[in-house]
C-alpha positions as CSV (number, residue, x, y, z in Angstrom):
1,M,-90.6,208.2,-158.6
2,A,-90.1,208.5,-162.1
3,H,-89.7,205.7,-164.5
4,Q,-87.8,205.6,-167.7
5,N,-88.4,202.5,-170.0
6,G,-90.3,200.8,-167.0
7,V,-87.4,200.9,-164.9
8,P,-87.7,203.2,-161.8
9,I,-84.8,205.8,-161.7
10,K,-83.0,205.7,-158.0
11,R,-82.7,208.8,-156.3
12,T,-79.0,209.1,-155.1
13,I,-77.2,211.6,-152.7
14,R,-73.7,213.0,-152.8
15,R,-71.4,212.8,-149.7
16,Q,-72.2,216.2,-148.6
17,Q,-75.7,215.5,-148.6
18,L,-75.2,212.3,-146.5
19,R,-73.4,214.2,-143.9
20,E,-76.3,216.3,-143.3
21,M,-78.4,212.9,-143.1
22,V,-76.0,211.0,-140.7
23,P,-73.6,213.0,-138.6
24,L,-71.1,210.2,-138.5
25,A,-67.3,210.9,-139.7
26,D,-66.1,209.7,-143.1
27,S,-63.9,207.0,-141.8
28,T,-66.9,205.7,-139.5
29,I,-69.2,205.3,-142.3
30,Y,-66.8,203.8,-144.5
31,E,-65.9,201.1,-141.5
32,M,-69.3,200.3,-141.5
33,E,-69.7,199.8,-145.1
34,Q,-66.9,197.5,-145.4
35,R,-68.7,195.6,-142.3
36,G,-72.0,195.5,-144.2
37,E,-73.7,197.5,-141.6
38,F,-74.1,200.7,-143.7
39,P,-75.4,200.9,-147.4
40,R,-72.7,200.6,-150.0
41,R,-71.4,203.7,-152.0
42,F,-70.9,203.0,-155.9
43,A,-69.5,205.3,-158.4
44,L,-70.9,207.4,-161.0
45,S,-67.6,208.3,-162.3
46,P,-64.0,207.9,-161.3
47,R,-64.2,211.0,-159.0
48,C,-67.8,210.8,-157.9
49,V,-69.4,208.4,-155.3
50,V,-73.2,208.2,-154.4
51,W,-75.5,206.4,-151.7
52,D,-79.0,205.2,-152.9
53,L,-81.5,207.7,-150.7
54,A,-83.9,205.0,-150.2
55,E,-81.2,202.6,-148.6
56,V,-80.0,205.3,-146.6
57,E,-83.5,206.3,-145.3
58,T,-84.2,202.6,-144.8
59,W,-81.1,202.4,-143.1
60,L,-81.9,205.6,-140.5
61,A,-85.5,204.0,-139.9
62,S,-84.1,200.9,-138.7
63,R,-81.5,202.6,-136.5
64,R,-84.5,204.5,-134.7
65,S,-86.6,201.5,-134.2
66,T,-83.6,199.3,-132.8
67,P,-81.7,200.4,-129.4
68,I,-78.2,200.6,-129.9
69,V,-76.6,198.3,-127.1
70,R,-73.7,200.6,-125.9
71,A,-70.3,199.0,-124.5
72,Q,-69.9,199.1,-120.8
73,S,-67.7,202.0,-119.2
74,P,-64.5,200.8,-118.1
75,D,-63.6,200.1,-114.8
76,V,-61.1,202.7,-113.6
77,R,-59.8,201.3,-110.6
78,Q,-58.3,198.2,-113.1
79,R,-56.0,200.6,-115.0
80,R,-52.2,200.0,-114.6
81,S,-51.3,203.9,-115.2
82,R,-53.0,206.4,-112.8
83,P,-55.7,203.8,-111.0
84,V,-58.5,205.5,-109.3
85,R,-58.5,204.6,-105.8
86,E,-61.5,204.4,-103.6
87,P,-61.7,207.0,-101.1
88,G,-61.7,205.2,-98.0
89,R,-58.1,203.4,-98.9
90,V,-56.8,207.1,-100.0
91,Q,-57.3,208.2,-96.3
92,A,-56.2,204.9,-94.8
93,M,-52.8,205.2,-96.9
94,A,-52.4,209.0,-96.1
95,S,-52.4,208.1,-92.3
96,K,-50.0,205.1,-92.7
97,T,-47.5,207.2,-94.4
98,G,-47.7,210.6,-92.1
């Protein structure tokens, strides 16, 4: 890494490079930043924001090493609109009405 006056120069990436590395929507990345789950962007100018490449790479490495707990699938039989009936009940109801 290059040094200038004894201070290491951080390598930064712009939005397009971030999209190539992290295949998440901009809104998802923004929400994760707000919750403190993703490295924060910072402004170089009023119209240019960047991320620290080392922080993004560290975040990616931590995501690879830690499994993500997925949310449970909803029980579609519990829905109020268009509930899914069990196969045995459908036949029983058809024989009652027929």
